[in-house]
C-alpha positions in Angstrom: 0.0 0.0 0.1 0.9 3.8 -0.6 1.8 5.6 2.5 -0.7 9.1 2.5 2.3 10.9 4.0 0.3 13.8 5.2 -1.8 11.6 7.2 -0.4 8.6 8.1 -2.8 6.7 6.3 -2.0 4.5 3.7 -4.1 5.3 0.2 -6.4 2.6 1.0 -7.8 4.2 4.3 -7.2 7.3 2.9 -9.9 6.5 -0.2 -11.8 4.5 2.0 -12.6 7.9 4.0 -13.4 10.3 0.9 -16.0 6.9 -0.6 -17.5 7.0 2.6 -18.2 11.1 2.8 -18.6 11.2 -1.0 -21.7 8.3 -0.3 -23.3 10.0 2.3 -23.6 12.9 0.3 -25.0 11.3 -2.9 -27.6 9.7 -0.1 -28.5 12.7 1.1 -29.2 14.1 -2.5 -30.8 11.2 -3.7 -33.5 11.5 -0.7 -34.0 15.0 -1.2 -34.5 14.8 -4.8 -37.1 11.6 -3.8 -38.8 13.6 -1.9 -39.8 16.0 -4.1 -40.4 14.0 -6.5 -43.5 13.0 -4.5 -44.5 16.5 -4.7 -44.1 16.2 -8.6 -41.0 18.7 -8.6 -37.9 17.1 -10.4 -35.0 18.6 -9.0 -32.5 16.4 -10.0 -30.7 18.5 -12.3 -29.9 21.0 -9.2 -27.4 21.5 -7.1 -27.2 19.9 -3.9 -27.2 23.4 -2.0 -30.6 24.6 -4.2 -32.1 21.0 -3.4 -31.3 22.3 0.8 -32.8 25.1 -0.2 -35.8 23.7 -0.9 -36.1 21.4 1.6 -36.2 24.2 3.9 -39.1 25.9 2.4 -42.7 25.8 3.7 -45.4 23.0 2.1 -47.0 26.1 0.5 -43.5 27.7 -1.4 -42.8 24.1 -2.1 -45.9 23.6 -3.9 -45.6 26.9 -5.9 -42.1 25.7 -7.1 -44.0 22.3 -8.0 -47.0 24.3 -9.9 -44.4 26.8 -12.4 -42.0 23.8 -13.2 -44.7 21.8 -14.3 -45.7 24.7 -16.7 -42.3 25.0 -18.0 
């Protein structure tokens, strides 16, 4: 294994940590996309930050996004 001198970890341990963090972000994004699909709003092209912002909106604000997305 290659030694990652900056962290004192082997390369495979370093890659595993990156993979776990990235997978966590991907799963979080997928859960949010699925949530918005339930209200007929396709957010798959949005950035994660935009999706997280939408998740914080009230239900009436989300439904307005849903209506405007359907009309486009």
